[in-house]
N, C-alpha and C positions, 0 to 999 in steps of 0.2 A: 560647408567648409570651411576649417578654423585652421589657419598656418601663421605660424608665428617664427620668423627669423630667415625664412625658405629664401634662397638665390633662385627666382626664377626668371633671372634675365634672359631676354631673346627668346622666351618660349611662348608660344602658340598655346593660350590657355583659354579663348573661348569654347573652343567645341568640349572642352574639360570638363566645365562647371553646368552642374546638374541646375536646370530652371526652377525656379521658385523656393530656392533653399537661400539661406543669408549666408553670405559669405566674410570672413572675416581674415583680414591680411595685416597683421601686427611686425613692425620694423623688416618687413620682405622686400627684397631687392627686384624688383619691376620695371630694370630698366629697359626699353624697347621691347617689352612684352606685347604680345597681340590679344587685349581684350576687346578689339573691335566687333560690335554687335553682339555682346555679351549681355547675359540676363542676370545684370548686378544691382537689381533693385533691394535697397535697405542693407546695400554691403557695408563694411567699416573699413577704411584705410588709415592704419594708424603709424605715424611713424615709417613711411614707407618712402623707398628711393622710388620714384617714377621717371628717369629722365627718358624722355622720349617715347613714353609708353601709349599704345595706341588704344584708344579709349573709343573710337568713332563709331558713330551710330550705336553705342550701346545705351541700356536702360539703365542709369542710373538714379533712378526715383527715390527720394528718400536715402539718398547714400552721402554718408560720412566721412569726410576727410579731414584728418589731425594731424598737425604735424607733417614731416617730411616734404615731400616733393622733389621738382627737379625740373629742366630746362625742356620746352618743346614738348611739350604733354598734348597730345593732339583729341581733344572733346567734339569735333567738327560734327554736327547734327545731332549729337549724343541728345537722349532726355534727362535732363537733372532736374526735374521739378521735384521743389522740397530738398532740393542735395544742401549740404552742410560742410562750409570749408572754412576750419579754423588755422591760423597761423600756419599756410601751404605755401609753398615756395612754386608758384603757377607763373613763373617768368618764362616769357616767349612762349606760353601755353596758348594752342587756337582752340575756339570754341565758335567759329564759324556753323551758323544753322543752329546752333545748340538753343534746346527750348530749357530756359532759366527762369520758367515762371515761379516763385516765392524760393529762389535760391537764395542762400547765406555766405556770405565771403565777408569773414571778421579777421583783421592781423594778419592779411597775405600780403606778399609780396609777386606784384602782377606787372614788371618791367616788360615793357615790351608784348605784353599778353597782344592777342586779337579777339575783339569780341565783334568783327566784324560780322553785321548780319544775324545775330543772335536773337531769338525769338523770345517772347512771353513779357508778363508782367508782372510788378511787385517783388522783383530780386531785390535783394539788401546788401551794400558793400558798405563798411565801416573801417576804417582805420587803415586802409589798405594804401599800396602804392602803385598806382599803376600809370609811373613817368613812361613814356614812349610808347603806350598801349594803345589800339587804333579800335575805336569805338565807331567806326564808319557803319551807317545803315543801321545800327543798334537802337531800338525804342526805348528808352528812359521813362515811359509813360507808367505810373506808379510806382516806381523805383526809392528805394531812399537810400541815399550816398549821403555819409558822414565823415568829416575827417578824412577824404581821400585827397593823397595827392597826384595831382594831374599833369606837371611838369613836361611840356614838350607833347602830348597826346596829344592823337589826332580825334577830332570830333565830326570831322566832316559827313553831312545829313544824319547825326544823332538827333531824334526825333524825342520831344519833349513837350507835346501839347498841352496848351494850357498854364504853361508855366516857365518861368525863365530858366533855362537849362540849369539842372544840378551839376553840370560836368562844366562850370565856369572854371577858367583857367586854361581849357583844350585850347591847341594850338588851331587854327585855321590852315587847311589846306595851301601850300604854295604852287 
C-alpha cells in the first residue's frame, strides 16, 4: 500500500494492511491511527503526522521514519529491529518493552520520551535531544550514543555493563 497526503487520523488501520506487503506513507496524517499489532516490517513513514498513533506490538522491523512525528506515539512492545528514525519528533513517545536491536535514532527530538524496559542491543542514538527522557531499566549494552542531550533525563537502573554509563548527565531519581 502506497499512500500520499491521506488523512488517516482516528482510523483503525491494523486490520486493513496486507501482511508481507511493503507499506509507504508519505505526508499522511496518522493522528491517533490504530496500527497496533500490524505487520509493518520495512514500512516507510515520510513526513507523517503521528500524534498519538498506536503502534503497540507492531512489527516494525526495518521500518524507516523520516521527518514528521508527533507527541505521544505509542511503540510499547513493538519490534523495531533495524528500524531507522531520522529527524523525527518523538516527544513523549513510549517505547516500553520495545525491541530496539540495531535501531538508529539520528537528529530526533525525544523530549520526555520513555524507553523504560526497552530491550535489545546495539541501538544508535546520535544528535538527539533526550531532555526529560526516562531510560529506567533500559539496557545500554552495546549502544552507540553520541552528541545526545540528557538534561534532567532519568536513568535509574539503566545498565551499561563493562563501561562507564554512556548516559552521563542523567538525573538520579529523587
